[in-house]
N, C-alpha and C positions, 0 to 999 in steps of 0.2 A: 319577162324572163331576161336574165343577163347570163351569157355563156362565155366561159373562158376556154379558148382552144389553144393547145400547145403543140408545136411541131419541133422536130429535132433541129432542122437546119433551114436556112433562109429560102431556098428554092421551094420547099414544102409550104412554108408560110406564104410565099407569094402566090402559089397555086390556090391555097385556101382563100386568100384575100380576093383573088380574081373571081372566084366562085361566089363570094359574098358581096360583090361590088354593089349590088342593089339592095342590100340588107338595110333595115331600119337602123338609124344611128343609135349607138349605145347598146345594142343587143349583143353583138359579138365583139370580143376582145381577143385578138390573135397574137400570141407571144411565142418566143423561142424558149424551148425547154433545155436545149443542149443535147448532146449525144450521150446515151447510156442512162441506166436507171438512177444512179446516184445524182448525177447532174440534173436530171429531170425532176427528181424529188425535191432537190434544193430550190430550183427555180420555180417550181409549182408552189411550194410553200411560201416563197417570197411574194409571188403574185397574189396568192390568196390572203396574205397578211395585209396587202396594200389595197385590196378592193373586195366588194361583195358580189358573189356569184351564186347562181342557182344550179348550175351544171358545169362540169369540167369535161372536156373532150381531148383525148390524145389522138392526133391525126398525123398521117404521113404515108409514105410508101413502105412496102415490106416484102418479104418473101412469102409465098403461098405454098402450102403442102400439096404435093402432087395428088390429083384425083379429088381434091376438096375445093381448092381455090385456084383457078386458072389465072395466068398472066393477063392483066388488063381488067380483072374483076375487082370487086370491092368486098371486104370482110367487115362485118359489124360484130363487135365483141358480145358474147354472152357471159364470158368470164375473162378476167385479165389475170394472167398467171405468171409468177416468177418461176420459170421452168428449170433454172439451174441453181436455185437457192436451196442448199442442202448439203449432203455429204455422200461421198463414195463409200460403199461397204463391200465386203466380199460377195454379197448377194446382189450387188447392183446399186443404183442410186436411191437414196432415201431423201425425201423432201423435208423441209423444215417442219411441216405438219406431222409427218411420220416420226420425226425425231422428238417431237413434243416441245419445240422451242418457239413456235409461232405459226403464222398462217402465210401461205404463198398465193392465195386466191382472193381476188376482190370481185364480188358479184356485181352484176349490172341489172338494172330494173328491166324485167321482161317486157313490160308494156312499151317502154322507151325503145328497146331493141326492135320490137315489132313495128312501131311507127316509123323509125328511121329506115329500117330495111325496106319497108313498102315505099317510102318516099324516094329512096335511091333506085328501086326497081322501076318506078314510074319514069325515070330518065332514060331507060333503055339499057342501062348497065347491068351486067350480070352481078348479082350480089348474094352473099352467103352469110348467115349468122352462125357464129361458133366461137370456141375459145381462141383467144389470141395470146401467144406466149411472148414473154419478155426474157431475153438472154443477154448477158454481158458479153458473151462471145458468140458471134453469129455462126450458125451451122455451116460447115463447109464440106461435109461428106455425106454420102448416101446412108452410111451406117448410123450416123448420129441422127439424121432425119427420121430414119425408120424407128430408132429407139425412142425419140420424142413422140412420134405418132403412136407407138405401142403404149408408152407410159401415160400419155394424156389423150384418152379417147376423144375424137372429134377435133383435135388440134387443127386449126385452120390457117393461121399465119403466125409469123414471128417477127418481132421488132426488138428495139433496144431500150425503149423509153416508157412503154405503157404502164408497167407495174409501178415505176417511180411516181409517175403522174397520179395514178389511181390511188396509191397508198396515201399520198399527201392530201388528196381530196377526201378519201374515206375517213382519215383521222379527224377531219373537220365536219364530218357528217354531210358532205356534199355529194350528190349523185355524180357518177362518172361513166363515161363511154369511151371506147376506142374504135376508131375508124381507120382502116388501112386499105390502100389500093396496091395491087400486086404487080411488081415489076419483074419478078423472077421466081423460079421454083426454089423451095428450101432444099438444100443439098449441095453438091459440088459447085464451087464458085466459078462461073464463066461469065465475066463481066461483058464480054463481047455480045452475049446473047440477051442481056438484060434489056427490057423494053421500058426505059426510063421515060421517054416522051409520052408513051401511052399511059403509064402510071400517073404522071403528073396531070395529064388531060383528064383522067378518070377522077383524080383527087379534086380538081377544079369543079367538075360536074357534080360529084357527090357533095361537095361543100355547098353548092348552090341548092341542092335538095334539102339541106338542113333548114333553109329559110321557110320551107313549107310546113315544118313540124315544130320548130323551136323559135317561137316569137310570142 
């Protein structure tokens, strides 16, 4: 198996590489996707055009929905969802699916989710499998967080790149997974309370767990 892992920024990539330090050569290729779904889709497409891969993973830190994914925990995607791709209407938000213009959800293989979730759990990290949302604008209010949770049952974490990575892989028929470690709750932004060190440490440990199931 050959696995392409994409992170938004260099500190995430470095954490993943530390976790994969003992991996067999040639199995994992860790590249930068850039920030945001469009940049991620472009860079994933370029990477897939340049090499052959059996699996694509979007990995990094993220916000977790309160009561679902606590700070320091890990979320494995069951679906990767473009949560703000659609239109505002007098009755509320309508997704691209509801408008009839396309799809906003990329599925993830259930058996793969199960295997990766169990491998991460064996490291001692708290881990949850559920939908991971992609947004171009990060949530900054309790009201928006509550609306997303209401609109997308089971919403577990939000990032900015997953759907871009997933769509590029899906278009080529390559399985995709998203793995996020939680640095902060989704909602009002309070950077002073973010647990970045803990999230990066969890990302390193979770990446190490990937070696147990993806080789």
